[in-house]
N, C-alpha and C positions, 0 to 999 in steps of 0.2 A: 704613934709608938716609940720612934728614937727619943722623946721630950721625956719621957715614962720611965725607959731603960736608965736615962742620964743624968736629967733633969738642968741638962743646958737652956740656955738662952734662947729664946726663938733666934732673937737675929745673928746669933752665933750659928746655928742650926741651918740657915738659909745658904750661909757660908762655905759651909764645910767643903773640903775635896775628897774625893779616895783616897787619895794620899794622909787626913787625917784619921782615916781610923786603922787600928793597927788589931788585926785580926788574934792573930798568937795572942797578946795579952787581953783581946776585947775592950781594946779602950779608944776612947777617942783625945787625938791631940788638938788645943784647940790654941794654933800658934796666934797671939795678937797682930802681925804680921800682914796676915792672910785672915783671920773670921775677926769677925768684930766680937769682943768680950769686953766686960766688962773690968774697968780701971784700966786697959791695954796690957792686961797681964795674963800669962802661960795658965792657960786651966788643963788641966788633962780628969774625962770624964769616965771612969769603968762605967761597963754595963751595968748596974744594976739587976742581981737574979729573981724577979716580980715575977715574970709568966715564959718558961721554957719555948712558947711560942712564939712569943714575942722577937726574941734574944733571934731565933730559925729564923724568921723568916724576914728578919735586918741582914740577918747572914747568906740568906739564899740571895735577896737585893741584890748585897756588894757584887756577889756571884755573878751574877745574871747581867751587870755589868759590867764585867770585866772582862769575861767569858763570849756571852754570846754579845754584845754590845760592841766590841773590844773599847771601852771604857780603859785609859791609861790613868795615875799616881795624879794628875792637875787638872782632869775631869770632875764636875761637880756631882755631889755623893746622892743630891734631890736634883735634877736635871727641871728648869722651868720647861723645854719642848729638847727634843732630839736633835742631835747636826742635821741639816742634810743629806751627808753621804750614812746616816741609822737610816734617817725618816724615808730614804729612795731605797736602801735596802729594804727595808721591812714591809715596803708598798711593794718590790716585786716579786716577795714571797709568797709561792700557792699554799690557798688552804687547805 
C-alpha cells in the first residue's frame, strides 16, 4: 500500500524507520545514510492521494506502532518480527 502511495523503491521501503515518516507533511524522507536509495541521494516522497482509505490505514499503522507497541523513531516502520518485549507483552494479554 505504501508503495502505491509513494512509488518508492522496495529496497528503500524495507529500510524505513518511523523517523522517516513526517505525518504532518504526509512525507517519507529517504535519507541515503539510513535507507537504500537510488544513486545514494536523498529522496522525499509525498503520499499521493490515490485512495483515502490507503492513507488512513497507513496512518493508523504508524499510530499503532507508536501508541500501542511503544515504538520510537529508530524502530522499523515495517518490522520483520516484533522485539521480544513486545512479543511477551502481546502473549500475556488476555483475550
